[in-house]
N, C-alpha and C positions, 0 to 999 in steps of 0.2 A: 503493500500500500504506499503510495506516495504521501508525504508530509507535505503541509503548506505553510507558508510563511509570507512574510511582508518585509518591504524595504523601504527606506527614505526615498523622498522625491529626487530625481536625478539632479545634480548641481550642474549648472552651467560652467563650462571649462573649455579650454582651447582643444579643438578636435585632434590636434596632432602632438599634444604635450607628451613629454616624458616624465615618468614618475621614476624615482630611484630611490632603493633602500640600499644604504651602506653602513658599514661599520668601520670602527677604527683600525682593526686588525682584520683585513680580507683575505681569506684563503684562495677564493675563487669568485668568478661574476659570471652571470647568464644574461641573456637577451631574451625577453619575453614579449611576443606579440599578442595582444589581447582586444576583444571587442567588449569587454566589461565597461561598466561606467566608471569614470574617473574617482567620483567619491566612494564608491565601493573598492575599487583597486588601492586607494590609499589606506583604507582601514584594513584590508587583508593584509597589505604588506607590512603594516604596523605589528599586526599579530605574528606574521611569518618570521620578524626579525627576533622573537623570542625563541622561536624553534630552530632558526637557522642564522644565527648570529655570524658565522664565518662566510656567508653568500652574499655578494652584491647582486641584487635583482634589479635590471633596469627594464623597464616596462614601455613599450610603444604601444600607444592605445589609438585605435582607429575604429570608425564606425564598420558594422558588418560587411557592408559591400565594399568600402575602401580597403579593408584588410583583407578581403578575399581576393580583390585585384592585385594588392601588393604581393601577396604570396605568390599567386600565379606568375606575376613579373619576374620574381625572384626564384623561381623553380630551379633555374639552372645553376644557382649560386645563393644558396639560403643563408641569410643573415641572422635568423633566429636560432635560439636554441630549443624554445618551447612555444607552443600554440596554447593559449590559455582563454577558454570561455568565448571560442568561435561557435557561431550556429553550426550545429551538426549537418544541416543541409549544405553549407558550405565546405565543411570538412570532407564530406562525401563526393565533392566535385573530383573527379580523377586526377586533375592537375595538382590539387592540394594534397589528397589521400596519399598519393605516392612519394611525398615528401616526409611521410611519418614513419617511424621507425616501429616495427612491431616488438613490443617488449612487454614483461611482465612487471608491473609496479606494486608494491605492497599496498594492500587496502583496496585496490580497484576489485580484486575478487568478491568483495563484500556487497557490491552494486548489484542490483537485479540485472538480469541478463540484457533487457532492453536498452540499458543506459551503459553498456560498453561492447566495443567490438569484438568479436569472436577472435580475431587475429591479433588483439591487443594494440592495434593502432591508434584507437582514441578512446577516451571514457568520458562521460557527462556526470558531474557531481551536482549539478544545479539544472534549472531551466526555468522558462516562463511560459505563461498562457494568455492568450488573448481574452479580452472582455470589454463591454461597453461601459463607459463611464457616463451615467445619465443624470443630467443636473434636473432634480426633481422640481426646484424652484421655477426654472425656465418651463418645463413641461407645465406647470400649473398655470402660470401666467398667461401662456401660449394656447392653453386648453389642447394640449397634446397627449395621446395615450402613451403609456410607457411600452418601448419595444422589447420583445423578448427573444427575437430572432433576427438573423440577416433578412429573411424575407420580410419580416416587418418594416426593415428599414427602406425598403423600396417603395414604401406608400407616398404618393405626392404630398401627403400632410407634412412629411419632413423635409422638404425641399429648401436647401439652403441652412439646414440646422445640424448638420452632420460634418464632421471632420475625420479622416482615415489617413494613416501613415502611407506614404508614397513607397510602394513595394522595391522599387529600384534602388533606393538608399537604406531602407529600413528593414532590419529582419522580421521585426513585428508585422509590418505591411506585407512581406512576403509570405510569411505563415498564414495570415489570413485569407489571401486569395488562394493560396495552394489547398488549404482546407477546404475552400468553396469547391475549387476545380477537382478535387480528388473524390469529395463526397457526392457531389452532384453529376459529374461528368462533365466533359469540355463544352457540350452545346448548351446544357442547362447552366452550366456554371457562368461561362462567358455572358450568357443572357441576363443572369442575376446581376452581375458585375456592371454591365451597360445600364440597366434599370437602375441600379443602385447610383451610379454615376451621376444621374440626373438630380439627387438630393445632395451630393456632396458639395460642400462649398469650398474646400480646398484639400490639398493632399502635403501636409507637412512632412519634411524628410525624417523627423523622429518618431519612435514608437510611442513616447511618453507624452509628448506635445499633444495630441489630441485630447487627451484627458485633463491636462492642464488648461486648455483652452475651454473644454466643457466646465469644468469646475468653477472657473472665473465668470461664467455666464456668457462668454462670447458666442457660444453654440449650446445646443440642447444635449447633443450626443457626441461623444468621442469614442472612435473605435480604436482601443488602446491596449493596456496590459492591467491584469488583475492587480499587481502590487500597487501601482499607481492610484488605482481605484481605491484600495484598501487604505492607503495611507492618506488619501484625500478625505475619506471618510473620517478617519482618526483625528485629521487636523480641523474638523468641524464644518467642512465644506458640504452643501446641500447634494450631495452625490450618492447615488446608488449604484452598486455595481452588478451587471447583468452579464453572466456568461450565456452566450447565444444557445438556444435550445436546440438548434438544429446542427451547427458545424461549429465547435469549439475548438479551434486549433491550438498547437503548442509547439514550442521549441526546445531543444537540448541545448546547453552550452559547453561544447565539448573541449577537451585538451589533449595534448600528444606531444611525444618527443620529436623533433625534427632529425632527419637522417644526417649523419655527419657531423653532429653536434661536437665542438672542440672542447666543450664543457660538460661532457656526458654525466659525469658523476653528480655533479653538482644540480644539473637539470633534473636528474632522476629523484634526488632528494627533494626538490622543490615539487615536483609532481606528487610524490609521496604525501607532502605536507598538505596538498589541496584536497586530498580525501581523508584527511586526519580529524579526529574530533575536534581539535583546536579550530580548524578551518571552518567545520560545520557549525560551530559556536556563533562565530562571525557571519557566515551565511545567512544565518537565521534572522539577522537584523535587516537583510536587504531582498531576500528571496522568498517568492510563494511556492517554489517548486525544489525540493532538496531530495536527491536520491540515495544519499547517505543514510543507511538505517540508524534508528534510535534516537533522532532529534525530535524533541517535543514540538507539538503546535501551538502557535502563537494566539495570544489574546485578540490580536488584531484580526487575524482569519476568521476567528469566530464572530468577532463583532461586525464583520461585512458579509459574513454568510457564506463564506468559501466553503463548498462541499469538504467534507473530511476525507473522501475518497474520490480523487480527481479522475480515477479510471472510469468512474461511472457516468462522467460527462464529457470527457475529451474524447475528441475524434481520434481514432487510431492511425496518426499520421505515417505515411510511408516515406521516410526521410530520403531513402534512396531515389525514389520517383520523384521527389521534390527537387533532389539535386541535378538529376539528369534533365529535368524539364525545365530548370529555372531559365537558361538563356532564351528558350522559345516561348516561355510564358511572359518574362519581361519584355521581349520584343514584341509580342502581340500587344501587351498592355500599352506600352509606348505608342504603338501605331494606331490603337483603337481609343484609349482613355486619356493617356498623357495630357497634362495641362498644368 
């Protein structure tokens, strides 16, 4: 059973910033590429320092799309030792997966099978799921019904009241349309997306941005992430979290060792830390999906009404299919919907 947690709202930060963890006496250093948010990276590294005081960890943080493109560009000459928290849909891109070493990392064997590769090339200690952030005050003021599904959002009554992430730049945006297309099939899925587009006010590049726009009252509904909705509720905004009843997509944040790492031993120690109880404790402040066994459920999840067993509501995503079809799906989205 998956456990559910929440994390603070994403802090604004430079998209291409480097975060560094160093000590006075350094025996080794590693370069880590990550798509995790900068605020959570900073706290994770602060915790890692206590367990790995002899390793300097330099993290290059990029958005999901940008990091995937960078890895592919560097495939012939990798510069990273570790990939940390990149969408598994991107990890499974053959150009990226072939960069990862098949290796046994202590602790990974405790993760349920769907959250680790059979060949040892990647594992996912955390993940995230899509949800609607619904501003109940705006609904009331405009006499709008509360949506419960993607199909509901195609009702013309919501025209101009919905924001949704751009799937070309946002992993959240891509998981949302991938779930729709996998669950409904190509023809019906694209039909829904085109009808939905008639009601979309804009497609911001961030997965969390639609929720922050909705909670502030700019729009009634933001197709976003559950943890942002839960944090908004905790902060007192007039927000209700709605997990779409028809197709609730999710994504895993995968990690792995880059082949040919010149700092292999230190990189493996860091990866082992990322599935440790110490890491899980910090993840619980930021994540609504943690695959490491034994982490308790948060009060925030209870307050927001997040289901205790996510497997009962999540669409069973085919991540390999999402990876293979991603270029074609995004190309079609750009040609038919992009604006």
